[in-house]
C-alpha positions, 0 to 999 in steps of 0.5 A, spaced: 270 950 199 268 955 204 263 958 199 259 951 200 261 951 207 257 957 209 251 955 204 251 949 208 251 953 214 246 958 212 242 952 210 242 949 216 241 956 220 234 957 216 232 949 218 233 950 225 230 957 226 224 954 222 224 948 227 225 953 233 219 957 231 214 951 229 216 948 237 215 955 240 208 956 237 206 949 240 210 951 247 204 953 253 206 959 257 207 958 264 207 961 270 214 963 272 216 968 277 219 974 274 226 972 278 227 966 275 226 969 269 231 974 270 236 970 273 235 965 267 236 971 262 242 973 266 245 966 265 243 965 258 247 972 257 253 970 260 253 963 256 253 967 249 259 971 251 262 965 253 261 962 247 264 968 244 270 968 248 271 960 246 271 962 239 276 968 240 280 962 244 280 957 238 282 962 233 286 968 236 292 965 235 291 962 227 289 970 226 295 973 229 300 967 226 296 968 219 299 976 219 306 974 222 308 968 218 310 966 212 304 962 208 308 956 209 310 956 216 302 958 217 300 952 214 305 948 218 301 951 224 294 951 222 294 943 220 298 941 227 293 946 231 287 942 229 281 940 234 278 934 234 271 935 231 266 931 234 268 931 241 265 939 242 258 935 240 260 929 245 262 933 250 255 938 249 250 933 249 253 930 255 253 936 259 246 938 256 244 931 258 246 932 266 243 939 266 236 936 264 237 931 270 240 936 275 234 940 273 230 936 277 234 935 283 236 940 289 243 941 292 241 937 298 238 931 294 239 924 295 244 924 290 249 930 290 249 934 283 256 933 282 255 925 282 252 926 276 258 929 273 262 924 276 259 918 273 259 922 266 267 922 267 267 915 267 263 914 260 267 919 257 273 917 259 272 911 255 272 915 248 277 920 250 283 916 253 284 911 247 283 916 242 288 920 246 293 914 246 291 913 238 293 920 236 299 921 240 302 914 238 300 915 231 301 922 229 306 922 224 302 916 220 296 920 221 300 926 218 303 923 212 297 918 210 292 925 211 297 931 209 303 927 205 310 928 208 309 935 206 307 937 212 309 932 217 313 938 221 306 939 224 306 933 228 310 936 233 304 942 234 299 936 233 302 933 239 303 939 243 295 940 242 294 933 243 295 935 251 289 938 252 285 932 250 284 928 256 281 934 259 275 933 254 272 927 259 269 932 263 265 939 262 268 943 267 262 949 267 256 945 268 255 945 275 256 952 275 251 953 270 247 949 274 249 954 279 247 960 274 255 962 276 256 965 269 260 970 271 265 966 274 265 961 267 266 968 263 272 970 268 275 963 267 274 964 260 277 970 259 283 969 264 284 962 259 284 968 253 289 972 256 294 968 258 294 964 252 295 970 248 300 972 253 304 966 252 304 966 245 311 970 245 315 967 250 313 960 248 315 961 241 322 963 243 323 958 248 320 952 243 318 955 236 311 954 233 310 947 238 310 952 244 305 957 242 300 950 241 304 949 249 302 955 251 294 954 249 295 948 253 298 951 259 293 956 259 287 951 258 290 947 265 290 953 269 282 954 267 280 948 269 284 948 276 280 955 277 273 952 275 275 945 279 277 950 285 269 955 285 265 949 284 268 944 289 268 951 294 260 952 292 259 945 292 262 944 299 266 938 297 273 937 295 276 938 288 278 931 288 271 928 290 269 932 283 273 927 279 273 920 278 282 920 279 282 913 281 278 910 275 282 915 270 289 913 273 286 906 271 285 907 264 290 912 263 295 906 264 291 900 261 289 905 254 296 907 255 300 901 255 294 898 250 296 903 244 303 902 245 304 895 245 299 896 238 303 901 236 309 897 236 306 891 233 303 896 227 310 899 226 313 894 221 307 895 216 310 898 209 303 901 208 302 907 212 294 907 211 294 900 213 297 901 220 292 907 221 287 903 221 289 897 224 290 903 230 283 906 229 280 899 229 284 897 236 281 904 239 275 903 237 274 896 240 278 898 247 274 905 247 267 900 246 269 895 251 271 899 257 264 903 255 261 896 256 264 894 262 262 901 265 255 901 264 254 894 266 258 896 273 253 902 274 248 897 272 250 892 278 250 898 283 
């Protein structure tokens, strides 16, 4: 399976490389000041290093535990510590869209840059929050359906990993990228990685394998606090103004209660697959409804 995946990634790299080459040939050279070119190169290097650190963070615990644990325990942890695969792509697409819009705006414009992130946070929460509650309430059923009961011990680890999911409703580095603060982004990433690795052993002693996953969640929350502090300082505003806290609070309450009621209704179903499907349909309906209301509300403003 890994060889097939590698072959697919090679094909993907070749296709994307060819597309980049063809598009680059059609781009007309522009007179750009050397200072801007140097600034952009510096940011790109920082972002490349940031991606490297993110990959180390994503797989560092798994590599260390693969050496220390038995294959059975490692499989339990690995299956429980999985990320939601499509969310990074969704977050990256939204972040790229915001950066494109910010490129034509100055700090002193009519619409402050952080307002765009404020709006994107409202839209992303319509997808992230219901998904969080669905996975939280249906975690055991999902593991039984996907992995069979053999890996049900992975569910507590998965629950710990899920606690970071609400943070995905906002990209905390977008405004720092817009301000060309690549150094700050990497400092936060290094802090996150070092804290997560430092917490692995003490958290394992306290809570076992779920504690390791929780340690990575704690380090991520501290990283987010670091990014918010510096973004607010550079923007000249309060960190509470960067986030749609009232909007998020209401959605967390509504989605939480709604998914809890749905979970209670499907708990008695003998077929776990049907219970998971019913929960997934309810999640999709809730998310799309919230997204529709959010978009309609913005159009009326």
